[in-house]
C-alpha positions in Angstrom: -12.8 -52.4 5.5 -10.8 -49.9 4.3 -13.3 -47.8 2.9 -14.8 -47.6 6.0 -11.9 -46.9 8.5 -11.0 -43.9 5.5 -15.1 -42.8 5.7 -14.7 -42.4 9.8 -11.3 -40.9 9.8 -12.6 -38.4 7.9 -15.8 -37.5 9.9 -13.5 -37.6 13.5 -11.5 -34.5 11.7 -14.4 -31.9 10.0 -12.7 -29.1 11.5 -9.2 -30.2 9.5 -11.4 -30.5 6.7 -13.0 -27.0 6.5 -9.7 -25.4 7.1 -8.3 -27.3 4.4 -11.7 -25.7 2.2 -10.9 -22.2 3.7 -7.3 -22.0 2.4 -8.3 -23.2 -0.7 -11.0 -21.0 -1.1 -8.3 -18.2 0.1 -6.2 -19.3 -2.1 -8.6 -18.6 -5.3 -9.8 -15.2 -4.5 -6.3 -14.3 -4.1 -5.0 -15.3 -7.6 -8.9 -13.6 -8.4 -8.0 -10.7 -7.4 -4.6 -10.3 -9.2 -5.6 -11.1 -12.4 -7.9 -8.2 -12.2 -11.3 -7.5 -13.7 -11.4 -4.7 -17.1 -14.5 -2.3 -16.7 -14.6 0.3 -19.7 -16.5 3.4 -19.2 -16.9 7.3 -18.9 -15.1 8.9 -16.4 -18.1 10.9 -14.1 -15.3 12.4 -11.5 -11.6 12.4 -10.5 -10.3 13.6 -7.3 -7.0 13.2 -7.5 -6.2 14.8 -3.5 -8.7 11.6 -2.4 -7.1 9.1 -4.8 -10.1 8.4 -6.0 -12.0 7.9 -9.9 -15.4 6.9 -10.2 -16.7 5.7 -13.8 -19.8 5.0 -15.4 -20.1 1.4 -17.1 -20.9 2.5 -21.2 -24.1 0.7 -21.9 -25.3 -0.5 -18.2 -24.9 2.3 -16.4 -23.1 0.9 -13.4 -20.8 3.1 -11.6 -18.0 2.1 -9.6 -15.2 4.4 -7.5 -11.9 3.0 -7.7 -9.3 3.8 -5.3 -5.8 4.9 -6.9 -2.2 4.5 -5.1 1.0 4.8 -6.0 1.1 1.2 -7.5 -1.8 1.9 -10.1 -0.4 1.9 -13.7 -1.6 4.3 -16.3 -1.4 4.2 -20.1 -2.3 5.9 -23.3 -2.1 9.4 -23.3 -2.2 9.8 -19.3 0.9 9.7 -16.6 -1.3 10.4 -13.8 -4.3 10.8 -12.2 -4.0 14.3 -12.3 -3.7 13.5 -16.1 -8.1 12.2 -16.6 -10.6 14.3 -17.5 -14.1 14.2 -16.8 -16.3 12.2 -19.9 -12.8 10.5 -21.0 -13.3 7.0 -21.8 -11.1 4.7 -20.1 -10.6 1.5 -18.8 -9.7 0.6 -15.5 -8.2 -2.9 -14.5 -9.2 -3.5 -11.4 -9.0 -5.9 -8.0 -11.7 -6.0 -5.1 -9.5 -5.4 -1.9 -12.1 -5.8 1.0 -14.7 -3.5 0.5 -13.0 -1.1 -2.0 -11.7 -1.2 -6.2 -8.6 -1.1 -5.9 -7.7 0.6 -9.5 -4.5 -1.8 -10.5 -4.3 0.2 -14.0 -5.9 2.9 -16.0 -5.8 3.1 -20.0 -7.3 6.0 -21.5 -8.9 5.6 -25.0 -9.5 2.3 -25.2 
C-alpha cells in the first residue's frame, strides 16, 4: 500500500520532478564549464582589439575562435594576447559560455 501511495505522489508532481532534474543538469553543466577543456593547437589568427584568438587543433583540423577577456590567464612566455603570434603552439583551457568559447588560460609551447 505504501508503494502505491509513493508512486501516486510522484505522478502528482511531474512539474516538481522536472524542475529537480533541470536543476541537477544545470549544476552539472556549471561544474563542467568551470573545469574547462584543453585545446592544443597552432594559432591561426590573433586580434587583440577584438579579444579573439583562433586556434587550429594539431592533427585534427578542428578550428575554434576563443574569446579572451580580462579574466583570461597567460602562462609560458606570454603575458597577454598581444604576445601571442600566428603559428605559435598553444594550449587553450576554455569553457563554453552560451555560444562562445571563453579562454580561461592560454599557455604557449605546451
